[in-house]
Every structure is written in structure tokens, then in C-alpha cells.
C-alpha positions as CSV (number, residue, x, y, z in Angstrom):
1,X,95.0,273.7,114.2
2,X,98.5,272.5,114.0
3,X,101.1,275.2,113.1
4,X,103.6,274.6,110.2
5,X,107.0,274.3,111.6
6,X,109.5,276.9,110.7
7,X,112.0,274.3,109.7
8,X,111.6,270.8,108.4
9,X,114.6,268.4,108.2
10,X,112.5,266.3,105.9
11,X,112.2,269.1,103.4
12,X,115.9,270.0,103.9
13,X,116.9,266.4,103.1
14,X,114.6,266.4,100.0
15,X,115.9,269.6,98.5
16,X,119.6,268.8,98.9
17,X,119.8,266.6,95.7
18,X,118.3,269.3,93.6
19,X,120.6,272.0,95.1
20,X,123.7,269.9,94.4
21,X,122.7,269.6,90.8
22,X,122.2,273.2,90.7
23,X,125.6,273.8,92.3
24,X,127.2,271.8,89.5
25,X,125.7,274.3,87.0
26,X,126.7,277.2,89.2
27,X,130.4,276.0,89.4
28,X,130.4,275.2,85.7
29,X,129.1,278.7,84.8
30,X,131.7,280.4,87.1
31,X,134.6,278.3,85.7
32,X,133.8,278.7,82.0
33,X,132.9,282.4,82.7
34,X,136.3,283.0,84.5
35,X,138.3,281.3,81.6
36,X,136.5,283.6,79.1
37,X,136.9,286.6,81.3
38,X,140.6,286.0,82.0
39,X,141.5,285.5,78.4
40,X,139.4,288.3,76.9
41,X,140.3,290.7,79.8
42,X,144.1,290.2,79.0
43,X,143.5,290.7,75.3
44,X,141.6,294.0,76.1
45,X,144.3,295.2,78.5
46,X,146.9,294.6,75.8
47,X,144.9,296.3,73.1
48,X,144.1,299.3,75.2
49,X,148.0,299.9,75.6
50,X,148.2,300.4,71.8
51,X,149.1,303.8,70.5
52,X,146.5,303.5,67.8
53,X,143.6,305.7,69.0
54,X,141.4,304.2,66.2
55,X,141.6,301.0,68.1
56,X,141.8,302.1,71.8
57,X,138.9,304.5,71.6
58,X,136.2,302.0,70.3
59,X,137.5,299.3,72.7
60,X,137.4,301.8,75.6
61,X,133.8,302.9,74.8
62,X,132.8,299.3,74.5
63,X,134.2,298.5,77.9
64,X,132.6,301.5,79.6
65,X,129.2,300.5,77.9
66,X,129.4,297.0,79.3
67,X,130.4,298.2,82.8
68,X,127.7,300.8,82.9
69,X,124.8,298.3,82.1
70,X,123.4,295.8,84.6
71,X,124.5,292.2,84.2
72,X,120.9,291.2,84.4
73,X,119.9,293.3,81.4
74,X,122.8,291.9,79.4
75,X,121.8,288.3,80.1
76,X,118.2,288.9,79.1
77,X,119.1,290.9,76.0
78,X,121.7,288.3,74.8
79,X,119.2,285.5,75.4
80,X,116.6,287.2,73.4
81,X,119.2,288.0,70.6
82,X,120.8,284.6,70.3
83,X,117.9,282.2,70.7
84,X,119.6,279.5,68.6
85,X,122.1,278.9,71.5
86,X,121.6,277.1,74.8
87,X,120.7,279.4,77.6
88,X,123.6,278.2,79.8
89,X,126.1,278.8,76.9
90,X,124.8,282.4,76.7
91,X,125.1,282.8,80.5
92,X,128.6,281.7,80.5
93,X,129.7,284.0,77.7
94,X,127.9,287.0,79.0
95,X,129.3,286.4,82.5
96,X,132.7,286.2,80.8
97,X,132.4,289.3,78.8
98,X,130.9,291.4,81.7
99,X,133.8,290.4,84.0
100,X,136.4,290.7,81.3
101,X,135.9,294.4,81.4
102,X,136.8,294.6,85.0
103,X,139.6,292.1,84.8
104,X,141.2,294.1,81.9
105,X,141.9,296.8,84.5
106,X,143.4,294.3,86.9
107,X,145.7,293.0,84.0
108,X,146.5,296.6,82.9
109,X,147.6,297.4,86.5
110,X,149.7,294.3,86.6
111,X,151.4,295.2,83.3
112,X,152.1,298.7,84.4
113,X,153.6,297.4,87.6
114,X,156.4,295.6,85.7
115,X,159.5,297.6,86.3
116,X,160.5,299.8,83.3
117,X,164.0,298.3,83.5
118,X,162.5,294.8,82.4
119,X,161.3,296.5,79.2
120,X,164.5,298.2,78.6
121,X,166.5,294.9,79.2
122,X,164.3,293.2,76.6
123,X,165.0,296.1,74.1
124,X,168.6,295.9,74.7
125,X,168.6,292.1,74.2
126,X,166.8,292.8,71.0
127,X,164.0,290.3,71.9
128,X,161.1,290.2,69.5
129,X,158.0,291.8,70.7
130,X,156.1,288.5,71.1
131,X,159.0,287.2,73.2
132,X,159.1,290.3,75.3
133,X,155.5,289.9,76.2
134,X,155.4,286.1,76.5
135,X,158.7,285.5,78.4
136,X,159.2,288.8,80.3
137,X,156.1,290.9,80.9
138,X,153.1,288.7,81.1
139,X,154.7,286.1,83.7
140,X,155.4,289.0,86.1
141,X,152.1,290.9,85.4
142,X,149.9,287.7,85.8
143,X,151.7,286.9,89.1
144,X,150.7,290.3,90.4
145,X,147.1,290.0,89.3
146,X,146.2,286.5,90.8
147,X,144.7,287.9,94.0
148,X,142.6,290.4,92.0
149,X,141.4,287.5,89.6
150,X,140.6,285.3,92.6
151,X,138.4,288.0,94.1
152,X,136.5,288.5,90.7
153,X,136.0,284.6,90.6
154,X,134.2,284.9,93.9
155,X,132.1,287.7,92.8
156,X,131.1,285.9,89.6
157,X,130.3,282.8,91.6
158,X,127.9,284.8,93.9
159,X,126.3,286.5,90.9
160,X,125.3,283.3,89.1
161,X,121.8,283.5,90.5
162,X,121.1,286.1,87.9
163,X,121.0,283.3,85.4
164,X,117.6,282.5,86.6
165,X,116.4,285.4,84.3
166,X,117.4,283.2,81.2
167,X,115.9,279.9,82.7
168,X,119.2,278.3,83.7
169,X,118.4,276.1,86.6
170,X,121.5,277.0,88.7
171,X,121.4,276.6,92.6
172,X,119.2,279.4,93.4
173,X,116.7,278.7,90.7
174,X,116.6,275.1,91.9
175,X,115.7,276.4,95.4
176,X,113.1,278.6,94.0
177,X,111.5,275.9,91.9
178,X,111.5,273.5,95.0
179,X,109.8,276.2,97.2
180,X,107.2,277.0,94.5
181,X,106.3,273.2,94.3
182,X,106.2,272.5,98.0
183,X,105.5,276.0,99.5
184,X,108.6,275.4,101.6
185,X,111.1,278.1,100.8
186,X,112.9,278.3,104.2
187,X,114.9,275.1,103.8
188,X,115.8,275.6,100.2
189,X,117.0,279.3,100.5
190,X,118.8,278.6,103.7
191,X,120.7,275.6,102.4
192,X,121.4,277.6,99.1
193,X,122.9,280.5,101.2
194,X,125.0,277.7,103.2
195,X,126.3,276.1,100.1
196,X,127.3,279.5,98.6
197,X,129.1,280.2,101.8
198,X,130.9,276.8,102.0
199,X,132.3,277.3,98.5
200,X,133.1,281.0,98.5
201,X,134.5,281.4,102.0
202,X,137.4,278.9,101.7
203,X,138.1,280.4,98.2
204,X,138.3,283.9,99.8
205,X,140.7,282.6,102.5
206,X,142.9,281.1,99.7
207,X,142.8,284.4,97.8
208,X,143.8,286.3,101.1
209,X,146.7,283.9,101.6
210,X,147.7,284.4,98.1
211,X,147.8,288.1,98.6
212,X,150.0,287.9,101.7
213,X,152.5,285.6,100.0
214,X,152.7,287.9,96.9
215,X,152.8,291.1,99.0
């Protein structure tokens, strides 16, 4: 009886096209999710600085609720609730909202790191509040938050396999489907891990370099 080899280059070559298609979905979900998370996270950070407790308390409770529940549960719940929308769109939005709660703290730390003298100078120059934020505070705050945002982008990229729960065929799901159809999981899962590494590791090096330059 011939033993099945532990590794087959034939199956490795066969699964690659499907993995590359899944990788495109993975990258798309990450990019769209990051855009949503960055914009929404900045808005949340600014809202939570408000002196109106009627606004800050509900927003704070909502942020803590999202942080305290698993991303997987949020994906499945949203997919069951909004059946009229494509699963990929739901996945991108849920990823964005989930990570926005974490990015809001990064933005808030960046805003708090702006020297008080900058705020006082804006007041002394009688700048409108919108110009104070847009021309003085946010450019400095965002510059300080870039490394943190980069780290969350990598984390989001590595958590896209959770999209399998709502039937989005990203890279990990493509690997699972190939394995289920051929009973060859070794090549598919190994190559999936390598592709994640090839994308995330250079990005982490770039983030680290950014941290050193901004230090």
C-alpha cells in the first residue's frame, strides 16, 4: 500500500490560484475596514472629549460593549440582522466598527499629546474651532498615531479569517474549501500561513521604521 506523501507540489500549485483570489478579498476587507475604523475612530475620539455627559456616556458605553464582545459574534449577529446586504460588505463594516473602538483610544492619546501651548496659541489667534482642529491639532495628533494605526491594520489583516463565519471566501476559507474538496489540507493551510506572513511581516517592519522615525 502506497503512503500518501505529507507534501505534494502538485496540490500546492493547484491551490495557489484560489488562495490568490482569497487574498484579494482579504486585502479588500482590510483596506475598507481600516478606512471605516480610522474615520469612525477619529470621530469617536473627538466626541468623547465633549463636555456633554449626555453624549459621552452613551458613546463610552457603546465602545465598551463592542470591545467586550467577540468579533466573531458581532459578524454573525450583523449577518443575521442585515440579510439584505452582501456578506462582504457586512464583514468590512463590522471589522471597521470593531477596530474603531480601539483606534479611538489611539487618536485620543494623540490628541492629548498635542502640547497645551498649541491650544492656547490657537485661542490667542482667535482661530475658529474648526480651524483649530483641522490646521493645528489633528495634523500633529495623526502624525503621532500613525504607528499605532499601522499595528491595528496588521491585526485586522490577521483577523480576516473570521469572515468565514458569514460565508465570505477570503484566503483562509479558500484554503479550507480546497482541503475539503481534495482531502489535502497541508498544502492549502501552509501556503495560507506563508501568504499572511509575506504580507504582514514587511508591513510590520514598515510600521517599526515609522515608529523609530517619529520617536
